[in-house]
C-alpha positions as a Python dict, from the first residue, in 0.01 Angstrom:
ca = {
    (1, 'X'): (0, 0, 0),
    (2, 'X'): (378, 46, -11),
    (3, 'X'): (345, 280, -313),
    (4, 'X'): (97, 494, -118),
    (5, 'X'): (335, 508, 181),
    (6, 'X'): (629, 618, -43),
    (7, 'X'): (411, 882, -203),
    (8, 'X'): (317, 1029, 137),
    (9, 'X'): (681, 1030, 254),
    (10, 'X'): (787, 1201, -67),
    (11, 'X'): (511, 1462, -32),
    (12, 'X'): (613, 1538, 328),
    (13, 'X'): (975, 1567, 222),
    (14, 'X'): (886, 1810, -60),
    (15, 'X'): (675, 2025, 170),
    (16, 'X'): (955, 2043, 428),
    (17, 'X'): (1218, 2115, 164),
    (18, 'X'): (1028, 2393, -10),
    (19, 'X'): (919, 2556, 315),
    (20, 'X'): (1284, 2574, 426),
    (21, 'X'): (1391, 2713, 91),
    (22, 'X'): (1139, 2995, 105),
    (23, 'X'): (1244, 3083, 460),
    (24, 'X'): (1609, 3105, 356),
    (25, 'X'): (1512, 3340, 71),
    (26, 'X'): (1325, 3560, 317),
    (27, 'X'): (1625, 3565, 548),
    (28, 'X'): (1851, 3669, 261),
    (29, 'X'): (1616, 3954, 171),
    (30, 'X'): (1609, 4070, 534),
    (31, 'X'): (1990, 4058, 546),
    (32, 'X'): (2013, 4258, 225),
    (33, 'X'): (1777, 4521, 367),
    (34, 'X'): (1978, 4542, 688),
    (35, 'X'): (2302, 4573, 491),
    (36, 'X'): (2151, 4849, 276),
    (37, 'X'): (2036, 5035, 584),
    (38, 'X'): (2379, 5000, 743),
    (39, 'X'): (2543, 5125, 424),
    (40, 'X'): (2320, 5432, 410),
    (41, 'X'): (2398, 5503, 777),
    (42, 'X'): (2770, 5484, 700),
    (43, 'X'): (2723, 5722, 407),
    (44, 'X'): (2536, 5970, 626),
    (45, 'X'): (2802, 5954, 896),
    (46, 'X'): (3076, 5990, 636),
    (47, 'X'): (2908, 6294, 480),
    (48, 'X'): (2868, 6458, 821),
    (49, 'X'): (3229, 6385, 916),
    (50, 'X'): (3351, 6519, 583),
    (51, 'X'): (3172, 6849, 631),
    (52, 'X'): (3273, 6884, 995),
    (53, 'X'): (3631, 6758, 988),
    (54, 'X'): (3758, 6821, 636),
    (55, 'X'): (3581, 7153, 587),
    (56, 'X'): (3720, 7281, 916),
    (57, 'X'): (4080, 7313, 792),
    (58, 'X'): (4027, 7384, 423),
    (59, 'X'): (3752, 7426, 167),
    (60, 'X'): (3520, 7131, 133),
    (61, 'X'): (3598, 6932, -180),
    (62, 'X'): (3308, 6769, -356),
    (63, 'X'): (3339, 6390, -383),
    (64, 'X'): (3302, 6414, -763),
    (65, 'X'): (3629, 6607, -790),
    (66, 'X'): (3839, 6291, -758),
    (67, 'X'): (3815, 5921, -840),
    (68, 'X'): (3755, 5661, -572),
    (69, 'X'): (4120, 5549, -579),
    (70, 'X'): (4238, 5910, -546),
    (71, 'X'): (4008, 5963, -247),
    (72, 'X'): (4144, 5654, -78),
    (73, 'X'): (4501, 5783, -112),
    (74, 'X'): (4406, 6137, -5),
    (75, 'X'): (4225, 6025, 309),
    (76, 'X'): (4494, 5774, 402),
    (77, 'X'): (4754, 6050, 367),
    (78, 'X'): (4555, 6292, 582),
    (79, 'X'): (4448, 6032, 838),
    (80, 'X'): (4772, 6071, 1033),
    (81, 'X'): (4689, 6438, 1096),
    (82, 'X'): (4324, 6379, 1181),
    (83, 'X'): (4201, 6311, 1531),
    (84, 'X'): (3954, 6048, 1412),
    (85, 'X'): (3905, 5686, 1506),
    (86, 'X'): (3970, 5415, 1248),
    (87, 'X'): (3598, 5350, 1200),
    (88, 'X'): (3542, 5720, 1128),
    (89, 'X'): (3821, 5722, 871),
    (90, 'X'): (3661, 5416, 711),
    (91, 'X'): (3328, 5602, 698),
    (92, 'X'): (3500, 5894, 524),
    (93, 'X'): (3662, 5664, 269),
    (94, 'X'): (3331, 5489, 199),
    (95, 'X'): (3148, 5820, 161),
    (96, 'X'): (3400, 5979, -75),
    (97, 'X'): (3447, 5663, -281),
    (98, 'X'): (3076, 5597, -320),
    (99, 'X'): (3014, 5955, -434),
    (100, 'X'): (3331, 5990, -644),
    (101, 'X'): (3345, 6072, -1014),
    (102, 'X'): (3405, 5712, -1124),
    (103, 'X'): (3140, 5551, -904),
    (104, 'X'): (2846, 5686, -1101),
}
């Protein structure tokens, strides 16, 4: 009888453990989707800002013209002259770096 009781307890434990594990995997997948969606939103905002803000004062430079590190330095140097918020400057950096010549 004791063997049967231990077997039932072990079965319940396994069911609880594996059901929790599958839920955590689903949560991770949902988080990854949300992160991907957020990233694509940031890229869209960065592209729009680049065309509106950067192209207003000079010709629009394609992101492939420089490396990601060069873009970071360029935007940081220009950021003092721009009337953009910090989050907008971050969006510009992310856009140009993700589309740069060395990111492909």
